[in-house]
C-alpha positions as CSV (number, residue, x, y, z in Angstrom):
1,M,-26.2,114.6,108.3
2,Q,-25.9,117.4,111.0
3,N,-26.9,117.0,114.6
4,S,-29.9,118.7,114.4
5,D,-31.4,116.5,111.7
6,G,-30.0,113.3,113.7
7,A,-32.0,114.8,116.4
8,E,-35.0,115.0,114.0
9,N,-34.9,111.4,113.7
10,C,-34.7,110.1,117.4
11,R,-37.8,111.4,118.0
12,R,-39.6,110.4,114.5
13,S,-38.3,107.2,113.5
14,L,-39.8,105.2,116.4
15,V,-40.1,101.3,117.5
16,F,-41.9,100.7,120.3
17,F,-40.5,96.9,121.5
18,D,-41.4,94.7,124.5
19,L,-41.3,90.6,125.4
20,E,-42.8,88.0,127.2
21,T,-40.8,85.3,129.1
22,T,-40.3,82.6,130.4
23,G,-39.3,84.4,134.0
24,L,-37.6,87.6,135.4
25,G,-33.6,86.1,135.3
26,Q,-31.5,87.2,132.5
27,S,-31.1,83.2,132.0
28,C,-34.6,82.8,131.1
29,D,-36.1,82.3,127.2
30,I,-38.1,84.6,124.9
31,V,-41.6,83.9,124.7
32,Q,-43.5,86.7,122.8
33,L,-41.4,89.2,121.0
34,A,-44.1,92.4,120.1
35,A,-43.4,95.5,118.5
36,V,-45.3,98.7,116.7
37,S,-44.9,101.5,114.7
38,G,-47.2,103.8,114.4
39,G,-50.1,101.8,112.2
40,H,-47.4,98.8,111.7
41,S,-46.9,96.0,114.2
42,L,-45.3,92.5,114.1
43,N,-45.8,89.7,117.1
44,L,-44.4,86.7,117.2
45,Y,-44.4,83.9,119.9
46,V,-41.6,81.3,120.5
47,I,-41.7,77.9,122.0
48,P,-39.0,78.4,125.2
49,R,-36.4,75.9,126.0
50,S,-37.3,76.9,129.7
51,R,-40.3,75.9,131.5
52,M,-42.9,78.7,132.5
53,Q,-41.7,79.8,136.0
54,R,-44.9,79.5,138.2
55,G,-45.1,83.6,139.1
56,A,-44.9,84.7,134.7
57,A,-47.2,81.9,133.8
58,K,-49.8,83.1,135.9
59,V,-49.2,86.9,135.3
60,T,-48.7,86.2,131.1
61,G,-51.2,83.3,131.0
62,F,-48.2,81.7,129.0
63,R,-48.6,77.2,129.4
64,I,-46.5,74.9,127.4
65,R,-47.9,71.7,127.4
66,R,-46.7,68.7,125.0
67,Q,-44.8,71.5,123.4
68,K,-47.3,73.7,122.1
69,L,-47.6,77.1,123.2
70,Y,-51.2,78.0,125.0
71,L,-52.1,81.8,125.9
72,H,-55.0,82.0,128.2
73,R,-56.0,78.4,127.3
74,Q,-55.6,79.1,123.8
75,L,-53.2,77.5,121.6
76,V,-51.4,79.8,119.7
77,L,-49.2,79.6,116.3
78,T,-45.0,79.8,116.9
79,N,-42.0,80.1,114.8
80,S,-38.3,79.3,115.9
81,L,-36.1,82.0,118.1
82,R,-34.4,82.1,114.6
83,E,-37.4,82.9,112.8
84,V,-38.8,85.7,115.0
85,L,-35.4,87.9,115.2
86,V,-34.6,87.8,111.8
87,S,-38.2,89.0,111.7
88,F,-37.5,91.8,114.1
89,I,-34.9,92.7,111.7
90,A,-36.4,93.1,108.4
91,F,-39.3,95.4,110.2
92,L,-36.7,97.4,112.0
93,Q,-35.4,97.7,108.8
94,M,-38.7,98.3,107.1
95,L,-39.2,101.2,108.7
96,G,-35.9,103.1,108.0
97,H,-33.5,102.3,110.6
98,P,-35.7,103.7,113.9
99,L,-34.8,103.7,117.3
100,V,-36.2,101.2,119.6
101,I,-38.2,102.3,122.7
102,G,-39.2,100.0,125.9
103,H,-40.0,100.4,129.2
104,N,-37.2,98.9,131.4
105,I,-35.5,97.6,128.2
106,R,-31.9,98.5,129.3
107,R,-31.5,96.3,132.5
108,F,-34.0,93.1,131.1
109,D,-35.1,93.1,127.4
110,C,-32.5,94.3,125.7
111,P,-29.6,92.2,127.6
112,L,-31.8,89.1,126.7
113,L,-32.3,90.2,123.0
114,A,-28.4,90.4,123.2
115,R,-27.8,86.9,124.0
116,A,-30.7,85.3,122.2
117,L,-28.5,87.5,119.1
118,D,-24.9,86.6,120.5
119,E,-26.5,82.9,120.0
120,L,-27.6,82.8,116.9
121,D,-24.8,85.4,115.1
122,L,-27.6,87.9,114.4
123,R,-26.2,90.3,116.1
124,A,-24.3,92.6,114.1
125,E,-27.5,92.9,111.9
126,F,-29.3,94.1,114.3
127,E,-26.8,96.3,115.6
128,S,-26.6,98.1,111.8
129,S,-30.3,97.8,111.7
130,V,-31.0,100.6,114.0
131,S,-30.4,104.4,115.5
132,G,-29.8,102.8,118.9
133,C,-32.3,102.2,121.7
134,V,-34.2,104.0,124.6
135,D,-35.5,103.1,127.8
136,T,-38.5,105.3,128.8
137,L,-38.1,103.9,132.9
138,P,-35.7,106.8,133.8
139,L,-36.8,108.5,130.7
140,A,-39.8,109.5,132.1
141,R,-38.4,109.9,135.7
142,E,-36.4,112.4,134.2
143,M,-39.5,114.0,132.9
144,L,-42.2,113.4,136.2
145,K,-39.5,113.9,139.0
146,D,-41.6,116.7,140.1
147,R,-45.0,114.5,140.1
148,C,-44.7,112.6,143.3
149,L,-45.8,109.5,141.4
150,Q,-45.6,106.3,143.8
151,S,-44.8,103.9,140.7
152,F,-43.0,103.8,137.3
153,R,-44.3,101.4,136.4
154,Q,-45.4,100.9,132.6
155,E,-48.6,100.0,134.2
156,N,-49.5,102.9,136.5
157,L,-47.8,105.5,134.1
158,V,-50.1,105.1,131.4
159,K,-52.8,105.7,133.8
160,E,-52.0,108.6,135.7
161,L,-51.4,110.1,132.4
162,L,-53.9,108.9,129.3
163,G,-56.6,108.1,132.5
164,V,-56.9,104.9,131.3
165,N,-56.4,100.6,131.9
166,Y,-55.4,98.2,129.3
167,K,-54.4,94.5,129.6
168,A,-50.3,94.2,130.7
169,H,-47.9,91.6,130.5
170,D,-49.6,90.9,126.7
171,A,-46.2,92.2,124.6
172,L,-48.6,93.5,121.7
173,E,-51.0,95.4,124.4
174,D,-48.0,96.9,126.5
175,V,-46.2,97.9,123.5
176,R,-49.2,100.1,122.1
177,A,-49.3,101.1,125.6
178,L,-46.5,102.7,125.4
179,Q,-46.5,104.4,122.3
180,A,-50.2,106.0,123.6
181,L,-47.7,107.1,126.9
182,Y,-44.9,108.3,124.6
183,N,-47.0,110.5,122.4
184,V,-48.7,112.4,125.6
185,L,-45.2,112.6,127.2
186,Q,-43.5,114.0,123.6
187,P,-39.8,113.8,125.3
188,T,-37.4,116.5,123.1
189,P,-35.0,115.5,120.6
190,E,-32.2,116.3,123.1
191,L,-33.0,114.0,125.7
192,V,-34.1,111.2,123.7
193,C,-30.8,111.6,122.4
194,R,-29.5,111.8,126.1
195,H,-31.0,108.1,127.0
196,M,-29.7,106.3,123.6
197,F,-27.5,103.3,124.4
198,T,-26.8,100.4,122.2
199,L,-26.2,96.6,123.2
200,D,-22.9,96.9,123.9
201,T,-23.1,100.3,126.1
202,M,-26.1,99.5,127.7
203,E,-24.3,98.4,130.9
204,N,-22.6,102.0,131.0
205,K,-24.1,104.5,133.2
206,P,-26.3,107.0,131.0
207,A,-25.2,109.9,130.3
208,V,-25.9,113.1,132.8
209,T,-26.0,115.5,129.8
210,A,-26.3,116.0,126.2
211,S,-22.6,116.5,125.5
212,K,-21.6,113.6,127.2
213,A,-23.5,111.8,125.0
214,K,-22.1,108.3,122.9
215,V,-24.2,108.0,120.8
216,P,-24.8,109.6,117.7
217,C,-28.2,110.3,116.5
218,K,-28.0,109.9,112.8
219,I,-29.1,107.7,110.7
220,P,-26.4,105.9,108.2
221,G,-27.1,103.9,105.4
222,Q,-28.9,100.9,105.0
223,R,-28.9,97.1,103.2
224,P,-32.7,97.1,102.3
225,L,-33.6,92.8,103.9
226,W,-37.3,93.6,104.6
227,E,-38.3,92.0,100.8
228,H,-36.4,88.6,101.5
229,F,-38.2,88.2,105.4
230,R,-42.0,89.2,103.8
231,H,-43.6,85.4,104.8
232,T,-42.6,85.5,108.2
233,V,-43.4,89.2,109.0
234,K,-46.8,89.9,110.5
235,V,-47.6,93.1,109.4
236,T,-50.7,95.0,109.4
237,E,-52.1,98.2,109.4
238,S,-54.4,99.4,112.1
239,K,-57.7,101.3,112.6
240,A,-57.0,104.8,113.0
241,E,-57.7,104.9,116.6
242,D,-55.2,101.8,116.9
243,Q,-52.7,104.3,115.9
244,N,-52.8,106.0,118.9
245,G,-51.4,102.5,120.6
246,L,-54.4,101.9,122.4
């Protein structure tokens, strides 16, 4: 596949991803994993091994009582961490080897995801299912450097560019909002490829120019696993307005 075709895939094949966790440190645990791609969505919960930190519980609304997970005092159904990760991988494979997009994922979400994948021996399966990852935080900073914004937090960018507020710190609402934000930003395929990284290269300094980008923007073949995990993945066709992410 030629590079121009690969760059086009950088623009069109996207999954927006977010985690909610027990805290902000790299030793915290995953509580919620959500992803959207167009009208498809995935939203799963996990009972973490570690306790919810007070600040995280206040911001997210998660509480754990007697090995049950509550969100804003409502009991939510949970899966094991393995089931959640296997379902996420199957979701990615169903959508054709996409790019995984998230806000501040290079420093936070992806290291936590990599640790969990390593613990369950699923890292190779994940990496063979995606084209790479892109963090919209540095991407937005580069694209909006002349806007004199006070903050590049996702909530602030959504308010500035879309003119709306949303329920932040809920992973599903975050990814829907990010998808809408990304559609407004409309970064070029070349810019997207310049910001691409993998779980192996996420600790490296981001490339400055397109010629220095280390991650190829082409989609190799994949082994379909979606049918094996249909019972664990919640894929929904959202309404027309949800296709805009909000």
